[in-house]
N, C-alpha and C positions, 0 to 999 in steps of 0.2 A: 474238210470237218464233215463228219456221217452224224454225229451224235449231239445232244445237250451239252455232255462231257467233256466234248472236246472245242465247244465253243468256250465253256467256264477256264477249260485249261490255256484254250488259244489268248484269253484277253489277259491283258495285266495293265497295272497302272500304267500309263501313257500311251496303249495302244489306241490309235485313232479308230472310232467309229462313225460312220455315217449313218444316219437314223431316218426312216420312213414313216411317217404317222400315217395311219392308214384311215383315221377316223377324223379328219379335220371337218367340222360343222359347215355345210355348204347351202342350208337353208333347207325349206320341206318341202316334199310334194304336195299337192292339192288336197290328199289326203291326212297330211300332217303327220307323216311318217318324215324324220329327218333325211336328210341325203347328205352322204361322206364322199370327200375325196380325200386323196392321197397329196402327202406335203413332202419334200425333203429337206433336211436340213444341212449345215455345211457340217464335214465332219471335224468332231470334238471328241480333246482324249479321256481315257478315263480315268478318273480320279480317284475313286475308292474300289478296291474289290473286294468282297467280302464271300462267304459260303453259299448263302443264298440270296445274295444281291450286289448289284454293284450300281454306281453312280458317275456321271458322265458332266464334266465342267462346261458348262452353256455359260455364254456371253448375252446376254439383256441386252435388248435396245439403247438401256443408259449406259450400256458399258460396264453395270456392275456384272458380277460372276456368282452362278451360283449352281450345286449338284441335282443332278436330275437324278432320281433313282428309277433303276428298274427290278423288281425281283426276276429271279429266273422261272419262275414257274416249272411247270413237268414237263416231261417229254413229251408225252401225249400233245401237250398244247401246243407244239412249236412243228416248223418245218425247217430242213437246211439242204440248203442248196449252193454246193462251192461254199464260198468264204460268207454267204449270207443266212442268216438265222431269222424267220418269221414267226411273230407270236401269235396266238389266234385267241378269241375270247365268244362267246354266244351272242346272238345277234338280239338283243331284248328289243327290238322294234315292232318285232310283229309275234305271232305264236311257233312260227314253223322251229325256232330257236337253232338257228344255220351257224353254221361257225363260221366267223369272219374274221378277216386280220387285221390285227391291232397296228402293233411297229414291226418293221423289220429292222436289222443292224446289218452293216455290212464293215466287214475288218478293211479298213484301206490299207493299213502297214501291218505286218506280221510279224 
C-alpha cells in the first residue's frame, strides 16, 4: 500500500486488522502534562465498511461485542508503511501543536 485509497481498497468486511492505540493515558508529568503510551489490541475483523469510515468488531471483557468506528481522515493526516497505516492528530497538550500518532492499523490478512 502506498496511499490512503490503497488502504480503503485493501480492507473489506472480514479483513483482520491489528490496532495500536498510541494515546493510552499512563499518568502525568510533574507539570501536569499527560503521558501517553502505546497499546496493541488483538487482531479483529472489519465488520462494516463505508465510504468515509469503517468499523472493527471488538469483544469486550464481559464477552459482549461492539463495533469500534474510525473515519478514514485525510491523506495528509496519515502515513503508510507496507501493510500499516498510522493516523496522526495535533498534540493538544502544549502550545507547540506537534503532530503525534493516534492509531495504527496493520492488515493481518489480505
